[in-house]
C-alpha positions as CSV (number, residue, x, y, z in Angstrom):
1,M,-0.3,0.1,0.0
2,S,1.7,3.4,-0.9
3,D,0.4,5.1,2.1
4,T,2.2,2.8,4.5
5,V,4.2,4.3,6.4
6,L,8.6,2.9,6.6
7,L,11.3,3.6,9.0
8,C,14.2,3.7,6.7
9,Y,17.8,3.5,8.4
10,C,20.5,4.8,6.9
11,T,24.5,5.0,8.1
12,C,26.6,8.2,6.6
13,P,30.5,8.7,7.3
14,D,29.8,12.0,8.9
15,T,27.6,15.0,10.4
16,A,28.0,17.4,7.3
17,S,26.8,14.1,4.9
18,A,24.3,13.4,7.2
19,Q,22.5,16.8,7.2
20,K,23.2,17.0,3.0
21,L,21.1,13.8,3.1
22,A,18.3,15.0,5.7
23,D,18.2,18.9,4.2
24,A,17.7,16.9,0.3
25,L,15.4,14.3,1.5
26,V,13.0,16.6,3.7
27,G,13.0,20.0,1.2
28,E,12.4,17.9,-1.8
29,R,9.4,16.2,0.0
30,L,10.9,12.6,0.3
31,A,10.4,12.2,3.5
32,A,8.5,13.8,6.3
33,C,11.4,13.9,9.0
34,V,14.9,12.8,9.6
35,N,16.7,11.9,12.7
36,R,20.4,12.1,13.0
37,I,22.3,10.1,15.5
38,P,25.4,11.4,15.9
39,A,28.7,9.1,17.1
40,I,27.7,5.4,16.2
41,A,30.2,2.8,16.1
42,S,29.4,0.0,13.3
43,T,32.0,-3.2,12.9
44,Y,31.3,-4.5,9.7
45,R,33.0,-7.0,6.7
46,W,34.2,-5.2,4.0
47,K,36.2,-6.2,1.0
48,D,37.5,-9.1,3.3
49,Q,38.3,-7.1,6.4
50,V,36.5,-6.6,9.2
51,V,36.4,-2.6,9.3
52,T,35.1,-0.3,12.8
53,D,33.9,3.3,11.9
54,H,32.2,5.7,13.6
55,E,28.8,7.2,11.7
56,E,26.1,8.9,11.7
57,L,22.5,7.2,11.8
58,L,19.4,8.8,9.8
59,L,16.4,7.6,10.7
60,I,14.3,8.7,7.8
61,K,10.6,8.8,8.2
62,T,8.4,8.3,4.6
63,T,5.8,6.6,2.8
64,A,6.4,3.7,0.5
65,G,5.0,5.6,-2.5
66,Q,7.7,8.2,-1.9
67,F,10.4,5.6,-1.1
68,P,11.5,4.8,-5.1
69,A,12.5,8.3,-5.7
70,L,13.8,8.7,-2.2
71,K,16.0,5.7,-2.7
72,E,17.1,7.2,-5.8
73,R,17.8,10.2,-4.6
74,L,19.9,9.1,-1.5
75,L,21.6,6.9,-3.7
76,A,22.3,9.6,-6.0
77,L,23.8,12.1,-3.1
78,H,25.3,9.3,-0.7
79,P,29.3,9.7,-0.6
80,Y,29.6,5.2,0.3
81,E,30.0,3.2,-2.5
82,L,27.6,1.1,-1.4
83,P,24.7,2.8,1.5
84,E,23.1,1.1,3.8
85,L,19.1,1.9,3.2
86,I,16.9,-0.3,4.8
87,A,13.2,-0.1,5.2
88,V,11.2,-1.2,7.8
89,P,6.8,-1.1,7.3
90,V,5.6,0.6,10.8
91,A,3.1,-2.0,12.4
92,D,1.5,0.9,14.4
93,G,1.8,4.0,16.1
94,H,0.4,7.8,17.0
95,R,-2.3,8.0,14.4
96,P,-1.7,11.9,14.2
97,Y,1.7,11.5,13.7
98,L,1.4,8.8,11.4
99,D,-0.9,10.8,9.1
100,W,1.2,13.9,9.1
101,V,4.3,11.4,8.1
102,R,1.7,10.9,4.7
103,D,1.3,14.3,4.0
104,P,3.6,16.8,6.4
105,G,2.0,19.8,4.6
């Protein structure tokens, strides 16, 4: 369903790239809200090496209908070779807030 609210996760290498993405996604009405969580530590396997980096996590609120355009824009702006973008449907929540995500005005 295109009006299903999604919570999307995306990590960024630094504050500047995270802010640039947040500004673009909200400014272009692809997301209602983006929360930035600074100073997370991520450990992952990349090119056959175990790597630990400090990153900033974006929590992006959007709808399933907006997701394809959001994905295209995020991938165009993101500095990583392989950006993380995971979308999880929101099963329930505060109805007025979910309605706002669907139509932030």
